[in-house]
C-alpha positions in Angstrom: 126.9 357.6 134.8 129.6 355.9 132.7 132.1 356.3 129.6 131.3 353.5 127.2 133.9 354.3 124.6 135.8 357.2 123.1 136.6 357.0 119.4 138.8 359.4 117.3 136.8 360.1 114.0 138.9 362.7 112.6 141.7 365.1 113.5 141.2 366.7 116.8 137.7 365.2 117.0 136.5 362.4 119.4 132.9 360.7 119.9 132.2 359.7 123.6 129.6 357.3 124.2 127.9 357.9 127.5 125.5 356.0 129.6 123.4 357.5 132.1 122.0 354.7 134.3 118.4 354.1 135.3 118.8 355.3 139.0 120.4 358.6 138.0 117.9 359.3 135.3 115.1 358.6 137.8 116.4 360.8 140.4 117.0 363.9 137.7 113.1 363.1 136.5 112.0 363.6 140.2 114.1 366.9 140.2 112.5 368.0 136.9 109.1 367.2 138.2 109.6 369.1 141.5 111.1 372.1 139.5 107.9 372.1 137.1 104.9 370.8 139.0 103.7 374.3 140.5 103.4 375.4 136.7 101.1 372.3 135.8 97.3 372.3 136.2 95.1 369.4 135.9 91.1 369.4 136.5 90.7 368.2 140.0 93.9 369.3 141.3 95.3 372.4 142.5 98.8 373.7 141.1 101.7 372.0 142.7 99.5 369.0 144.1 99.4 367.0 140.8 101.2 363.8 141.2 103.9 363.0 138.7 102.3 359.6 137.9 99.1 361.5 136.9 101.1 364.1 134.8 102.9 361.2 133.1 99.7 359.3 132.5 98.0 362.4 130.8 100.9 363.6 128.9 103.0 360.7 128.3 105.8 358.9 130.3 108.7 360.9 128.6 106.9 364.4 129.6 110.0 365.1 132.1 112.8 363.6 130.2 114.1 366.6 128.3 114.4 368.6 131.5 115.9 365.7 133.3 118.5 365.2 130.7 119.3 368.8 131.1 119.8 368.3 134.8 121.9 365.2 134.7 123.9 365.8 131.4 126.5 368.4 132.7 127.9 366.0 135.2 127.8 363.1 132.9 129.6 364.9 130.2 132.2 366.2 132.6 132.7 362.9 134.1 133.2 361.2 130.9 135.6 363.8 129.4 137.6 363.4 132.6 137.7 359.5 132.3 138.6 359.7 128.7 141.8 361.7 129.7 141.3 364.0 126.6 142.0 367.5 126.7 138.6 369.2 126.0 138.2 372.3 123.8 134.7 372.5 122.8 131.4 370.6 122.4 130.5 369.8 118.6 127.3 368.0 119.3 125.2 365.9 121.5 123.2 362.9 119.8 120.6 361.0 122.1 120.4 357.5 120.9 118.0 356.3 123.8 116.1 357.8 126.6 113.5 356.1 128.7 112.9 354.7 132.2 116.1 352.4 131.8 118.4 355.5 131.5 120.0 357.4 128.6 122.5 356.7 126.0 124.1 359.5 124.1 127.2 360.4 121.8 129.1 363.4 122.6 131.1 364.9 119.9 134.1 367.0 121.1 137.0 369.0 119.8 140.2 368.2 121.7 143.6 369.9 121.9 146.0 368.8 119.0 148.9 366.7 119.0 151.8 369.1 119.1 155.5 368.7 117.8 158.1 371.4 118.4 161.0 371.5 116.3 163.2 373.7 118.6 163.0 375.4 121.8 166.7 375.3 123.3 169.2 378.0 122.1 166.7 380.1 120.5 168.3 383.4 119.3 167.2 386.8 120.5 168.9 390.4 120.6 168.7 393.2 122.9 169.8 396.6 123.1 172.7 397.8 125.1 171.6 398.9 128.6 173.2 402.3 129.2 172.1 405.9 130.4 173.3 408.6 128.1 174.1 412.0 129.1 171.2 413.2 126.8 168.8 411.0 128.4 169.8 411.8 131.8 169.7 415.4 131.1 166.2 415.0 129.3 164.9 413.8 132.5 166.3 416.5 134.6 164.5 418.9 132.2 161.3 417.2 132.8 161.6 417.6 136.5 162.6 421.5 135.7 159.3 421.6 133.7 157.3 420.1 136.3 158.6 422.4 139.0 158.4 425.5 136.8 156.5 428.6 137.6 154.8 431.2 135.3 155.6 434.9 135.9 154.2 437.9 134.4 156.4 439.9 132.0 156.5 443.7 131.9 158.1 446.1 129.5 158.0 444.1 126.4 155.8 442.8 123.7 154.9 439.0 122.8 157.6 436.8 121.8 157.5 433.3 120.5 157.2 430.8 123.6 155.3 433.4 125.7 152.1 432.6 127.4 149.3 435.1 126.8 146.1 435.7 128.3 143.5 436.7 126.0 139.8 437.4 125.0 138.9 436.4 121.4 135.9 436.4 119.3 135.8 434.8 115.5 133.8 436.3 112.7 133.2 434.8 109.3 131.7 437.4 106.7 131.1 439.8 109.7 128.9 437.1 111.7 130.3 435.5 115.0 130.2 431.7 114.6 129.8 429.2 117.4 132.7 428.2 119.3 134.8 430.8 118.2 134.7 433.0 121.4 136.7 432.5 124.6 137.7 435.0 127.4 140.7 434.8 129.8 142.1 432.3 127.7 145.9 431.2 128.2 147.7 430.4 125.0 151.3 429.3 124.6 152.6 431.1 121.5 154.2 428.5 119.1 152.3 425.4 120.6 150.2 425.1 117.7 147.0 425.0 119.7 145.1 427.2 117.4 144.7 427.1 113.6 147.7 427.9 111.5 148.5 431.6 111.3 146.6 432.5 114.7 149.5 432.4 117.2 151.9 434.0 115.0 149.9 437.2 114.6 149.8 437.8 118.2 153.8 437.9 118.4 154.7 441.7 118.7 151.6 442.9 120.4 151.5 444.8 123.7 149.7 444.2 127.0 146.3 445.7 127.1 146.2 446.1 123.2 143.0 445.4 121.0 143.7 444.1 117.4 142.5 441.9 114.8 144.0 438.9 113.1 143.1 437.4 109.9 143.4 433.6 109.2 142.0 431.0 106.7 140.3 427.6 108.2 142.1 424.4 106.7 140.2 422.7 104.1 140.2 419.7 106.7 138.0 421.4 109.3 134.3 421.4 110.4 132.3 421.5 107.2 130.6 424.9 108.0 134.0 426.6 108.6 136.4 424.7 106.0 138.3 426.8 103.8 136.7 430.0 104.9 138.5 433.3 105.8 137.8 434.5 109.2 138.6 437.6 111.6 139.3 437.4 115.3 139.1 440.3 117.6 141.7 440.1 120.2 142.1 441.7 123.6 145.5 441.0 125.2 145.4 441.1 129.0 148.8 439.4 130.2 152.2 438.3 128.8 153.7 435.6 130.8 156.8 433.4 130.7 157.5 430.0 132.3 160.8 430.1 134.6 162.6 427.0 134.9 164.7 426.5 138.0 168.3 426.1 137.6 169.7 422.6 137.5 171.7 422.6 140.7 172.3 421.1 144.1 169.5 423.4 145.5 167.2 422.0 142.7 168.1 418.5 143.5 167.3 418.9 147.3 163.9 420.5 146.4 162.7 417.5 143.9 164.3 414.5 145.6 165.9 412.8 148.7 169.4 413.7 147.5 171.8 416.6 148.5 173.6 417.0 145.1 172.8 417.2 141.5 175.3 414.6 140.8 173.7 412.1 143.1 170.3 412.8 141.6 171.7 412.0 138.1 173.3 408.8 139.2 169.9 407.7 140.5 168.3 408.9 137.3 170.7 406.9 135.3 169.9 403.9 137.5 166.2 404.4 136.6 166.9 404.4 133.1 169.1 401.3 133.0 166.4 399.7 135.1 163.7 400.5 132.6 165.9 399.5 129.5 166.5 396.2 131.2 162.9 395.6 131.8 162.0 396.8 128.1 164.9 394.3 127.0 163.3 391.5 128.9 159.9 392.3 127.3 161.5 392.2 123.9 163.6 389.2 124.3 160.3 387.3 125.4 158.5 388.6 122.4 161.2 387.3 120.2 161.4 383.9 121.9 157.7 383.6 121.9 157.6 384.3 118.0 160.3 381.6 117.4 158.2 379.1 119.5 155.1 379.8 117.5 157.2 379.5 114.3 158.5 376.0 115.5 155.3 374.7 116.5 153.9 371.9 114.2 150.1 371.2 114.8 146.7 371.4 113.4 145.1 374.0 115.8 141.3 373.6 115.9 139.3 376.6 114.9 137.4 376.2 118.2 140.7 377.0 120.1 141.0 380.2 118.3 137.4 381.3 118.9 137.8 380.4 122.5 140.9 382.6 122.9 139.0 385.4 121.0 136.0 385.0 123.5 138.5 385.2 126.4 140.2 388.4 125.1 136.7 390.1 124.8 135.9 389.2 128.1 139.2 390.7 129.4 138.6 393.9 127.3 135.0 394.0 128.8 136.2 393.7 132.2 138.8 396.4 131.7 136.4 398.8 130.2 133.8 398.2 133.0 136.7 399.1 135.4 136.6 402.8 133.5 132.8 402.8 133.6 132.4 402.0 129.9 130.5 399.2 128.4 132.1 396.9 125.6 129.2 397.9 123.2 129.6 401.6 123.8 133.4 401.0 123.2 132.4 399.4 119.8 130.1 402.3 118.9 132.8 404.8 119.6 135.2 403.0 117.5 132.6 402.4 114.5 133.0 398.7 114.8 130.7 395.8 115.0 131.3 392.6 117.2 132.1 390.6 114.1 134.6 393.2 112.9 136.4 393.4 116.4 136.5 389.6 116.4 138.4 389.4 113.0 140.6 392.3 114.0 142.0 390.3 117.0 141.9 386.9 115.3 145.6 387.1 114.2 146.6 388.1 117.8 144.4 385.2 119.6 145.7 382.6 117.1 149.2 383.5 118.0 148.5 383.3 121.7 147.1 379.9 121.1 150.2 378.7 119.5 152.5 380.3 122.1 150.4 378.3 124.7 150.6 375.0 123.0 154.2 375.4 122.3 155.1 376.3 126.2 152.8 373.4 127.3 155.0 371.1 125.0 158.1 372.4 126.6 156.7 371.8 130.0 155.8 368.3 129.1 159.3 367.5 127.6 161.2 368.8 130.4 158.9 367.5 133.0 158.1 370.9 134.4 155.2 370.6 137.0 153.7 372.6 139.8 154.7 371.5 143.4 152.5 371.8 146.4 154.6 374.9 147.5 154.0 376.5 144.2 150.3 375.9 144.5 150.1 377.4 147.9 152.4 380.3 147.0 150.0 381.3 144.1 146.9 380.6 146.0 147.9 383.0 148.9 149.0 385.6 146.3 145.6 385.5 144.8 144.0 385.8 148.1 145.9 388.6 149.0 145.2 390.3 145.6 141.5 389.9 145.8 140.9 389.9 149.4 139.4 386.5 149.5 140.2 383.6 151.8 142.1 380.9 150.1 139.4 378.4 150.4 137.1 380.7 148.5 139.9 381.2 145.9 140.2 377.4 145.5 136.5 377.1 144.7 136.9 379.8 141.9 140.2 378.6 140.6 140.5 374.9 140.3 144.0 373.3 141.2 144.3 371.7 138.0 143.9 375.1 136.1 146.7 376.6 138.4 148.9 373.5 137.9 148.8 374.0 134.2 149.6 377.8 134.5 152.6 377.3 136.8 154.0 374.7 134.3 153.7 377.1 131.5 155.4 379.9 133.8 158.0 377.5 134.4 158.4 376.6 130.7 158.8 380.5 130.0 161.6 380.7 132.5 163.2 377.4 131.0 163.1 379.0 127.3 164.6 382.1 128.6 167.5 380.7 130.6 168.4 378.4 127.4 168.3 381.1 125.0 171.0 382.5 123.2 170.7 386.2 123.5 173.3 388.8 122.1 173.4 392.6 122.1 172.5 394.2 119.0 175.6 396.5 118.8 177.8 393.5 119.3 175.8 391.7 116.6 176.4 394.6 114.1 180.1 394.4 114.9 180.4 390.8 114.3 178.4 391.3 111.1 180.8 393.9 109.9 183.9 391.8 111.0 182.7 388.9 108.9 182.1 391.2 105.9 185.7 392.5 106.2 186.9 389.1 106.6 185.1 387.9 103.5 186.4 391.0 101.5 190.0 389.8 102.1 
């Protein structure tokens, strides 16, 4: 098998002339015969015992040619593409010019990665927010801890107030008739939380424990059809009035909820966590901005096949994530009221942007000679081995070295672009703009 020629016919399109020699094709014909012989019957012979020559004599010399081509084509195409040095994207067509006992000649038309130009990739500008932990943010985290460590206590000697938790029985009636879903027993309801329809919770305020009473409400127009806009009466039995007690924020509280002995130390650690989170958020936002600029600076005629491939990849990823939750992709689409075609169109813009960013980063890697070392490869294979609990050699069978090399080079390009970016803090940028405006006004 060999590549006879590779000719560019239009932008991103090449025709590869491929020759499969007689010996290779004959071996594929024999494999096709071995695979099919048990299904072929000729009078005088049992199934599986009919000689190949007899079958070819009866049905024609080329009886096994199509099956043989299917057997040897994948390897022939792969070798031809590798020999051409082209970056394969998709197969457009396969045209068999000749196929006989002397071998096969065919023309494979493929789409390849586009030629890429990158206008700028150094000193790209990005802004970030100031990394600080305000007293309000720290206190909000403390309040969250207090909320998680709260306890509910029953109240005696007073009536219901806003914010209380009440335990009630209720049953709803429209025109004197109970309706489905309108009944509950021993139900805990937080007054003011807006869990029930407007007007329901407010009418419980002021009532006492063990009291039985009615409340009147009107269902919203945007409600289930059979109840929308209708007046209803709910019969209520109030069993308990409770309040949520939050622990005091003091040293004892800090010791109960953390490893720290004082509230001050707990607050310092919370401030550290907030700053760490904001730093990570900043990095994610900086990368988003830099990627956006890379995509804008890319000059290339991107083949539609690359975008379609990326859409396919994103759908496979979504399918995998959903399967981890016990949900099928098709079922998810039904819940969303979407067709596969509509979903593909929905993610098209994101897929196209991903393709642009990848092409731009590959170009950066090429321009800066960023390549994967043996140490890089071994480190990544080891990481995947531990992640998937598979031997390194098995991982290598699943993920070819060439694929990893490209991914590592792209990761290095990401790091290069970030290290060479010009990042300013948003607040400083505003101050600088104000100073410029004042200077211009003078």
